[in-house]
C-alpha positions as CSV (number, residue, x, y, z in Angstrom):
1,M,121.5,131.9,117.0
2,P,119.0,130.8,114.2
3,A,116.0,133.2,113.9
4,R,114.0,130.3,114.0
5,N,113.8,127.1,116.4
6,D,113.9,124.7,113.2
7,L,116.7,122.8,114.7
8,F,114.5,121.1,117.5
9,V,111.5,120.2,115.0
10,S,112.3,116.5,115.4
11,A,111.4,116.1,118.9
12,V,108.1,118.4,118.7
13,K,106.7,116.6,115.6
14,R,107.2,113.1,116.7
15,P,103.8,111.5,116.2
16,S,101.4,110.2,118.7
17,T,99.3,107.0,117.6
18,S,96.2,109.3,116.9
19,S,98.3,111.8,114.9
20,L,99.8,108.7,112.9
21,R,96.5,107.2,112.2
22,R,95.0,110.7,111.1
23,F,98.0,111.3,108.7
24,V,97.8,107.7,107.4
25,S,94.0,107.9,106.8
26,S,94.5,111.5,105.2
27,R,95.8,109.7,102.0
28,P,95.1,106.6,99.8
29,Y,99.0,105.6,100.4
30,I,101.8,106.6,102.6
31,P,105.5,105.6,101.6
32,V,107.6,105.0,104.7
33,G,110.1,107.4,103.5
34,E,107.0,110.2,103.4
35,L,106.3,109.2,106.7
36,R,109.8,109.8,107.8
37,R,109.9,113.0,106.2
38,R,106.7,114.3,107.7
39,F,107.6,113.5,111.3
40,A,111.2,114.5,111.0
41,L,112.4,111.0,111.9
42,D,116.2,111.4,111.1
43,E,117.8,108.3,112.4
44,P,119.1,107.0,109.0
45,D,119.8,103.5,110.3
46,A,116.7,103.0,112.2
47,M,114.7,99.5,111.7
48,A,112.4,97.8,113.6
49,R,110.7,94.6,113.6
50,I,106.6,94.5,113.9
51,S,104.4,91.4,114.2
52,R,100.9,90.6,113.4
53,N,99.1,87.3,113.6
54,G,102.4,85.4,113.2
55,T,103.4,87.6,110.3
56,T,106.6,89.6,111.0
57,A,107.8,92.7,108.9
58,Y,110.6,95.0,109.2
59,V,110.2,98.8,108.8
60,G,112.6,101.6,108.4
61,L,111.4,103.5,111.6
62,P,112.7,104.3,115.0
63,E,111.4,101.8,117.4
64,R,108.9,104.3,118.9
65,E,107.3,104.8,116.0
66,A,107.3,101.4,114.6
67,V,105.5,100.0,117.7
68,K,102.8,102.6,117.0
69,V,102.4,101.4,113.3
70,E,102.3,97.8,115.0
71,E,99.4,98.6,117.2
72,L,97.4,100.2,114.4
73,W,98.4,97.4,112.0
74,Q,97.3,94.7,114.8
75,R,93.9,96.6,115.1
76,D,93.3,96.7,111.5
77,E,93.5,100.5,111.4
78,L,96.1,100.4,108.7
79,G,97.6,98.0,106.1
80,V,101.0,97.6,105.1
81,E,102.8,96.9,101.8
82,L,105.8,94.9,101.5
83,S,108.5,95.1,99.2
84,V,108.5,92.7,96.0
85,D,112.5,93.8,95.7
86,V,114.0,91.9,98.4
87,R,113.4,88.7,99.9
88,A,113.0,89.7,103.6
89,P,109.3,91.2,104.5
90,V,110.3,94.9,104.4
91,I,107.3,97.3,104.8
92,V,107.6,100.3,102.0
93,G,104.2,101.8,102.7
94,L,101.0,102.1,104.7
95,F,97.5,102.6,103.7
96,P,94.2,103.2,105.7
97,T,91.9,100.2,105.8
98,H,88.9,102.5,107.0
99,V,87.4,105.0,104.6
100,Y,86.0,107.9,106.2
101,V,83.3,110.1,104.3
102,N,84.2,113.3,106.1
103,G,87.1,114.4,108.2
104,N,85.4,113.2,111.8
105,G,84.5,109.8,110.7
106,H,80.7,110.2,110.6
107,T,78.6,109.2,107.9
108,P,75.3,111.2,108.1
109,E,72.2,109.1,108.0
110,A,69.1,110.0,105.7
111,P,66.3,111.6,107.8
112,E,63.3,109.3,108.6
113,P,60.5,110.3,106.4
114,T,57.5,111.9,107.9
115,E,54.0,110.6,107.9
116,T,53.0,113.1,105.4
117,E,55.7,111.9,103.0
118,A,55.0,108.6,103.7
119,D,51.3,108.5,102.7
């Protein structure tokens, strides 16, 4: 029996839509292979079709995760890079479409000047 429970990581690390959004937003570009490694998506033949505004593309992810990528793509929360090496529209990477100044997405506003500063 292994000392650690590493054999069951893939079921635990499967991303929710929010964790997928956070992961993609944390970097300027994420190759699909890195996304598969990060969330231990070990299905080697996984391929799913996703669509947005009449554009269809294929991504090497299990259906469950591909649907989440599709939702974020349709809401303009992430962009996709298509391969130039093959004629089929295959997604090779993801990138965030919103840039956040700090970790919570809140950009602090400058304080309003007081009357003594304005005079």
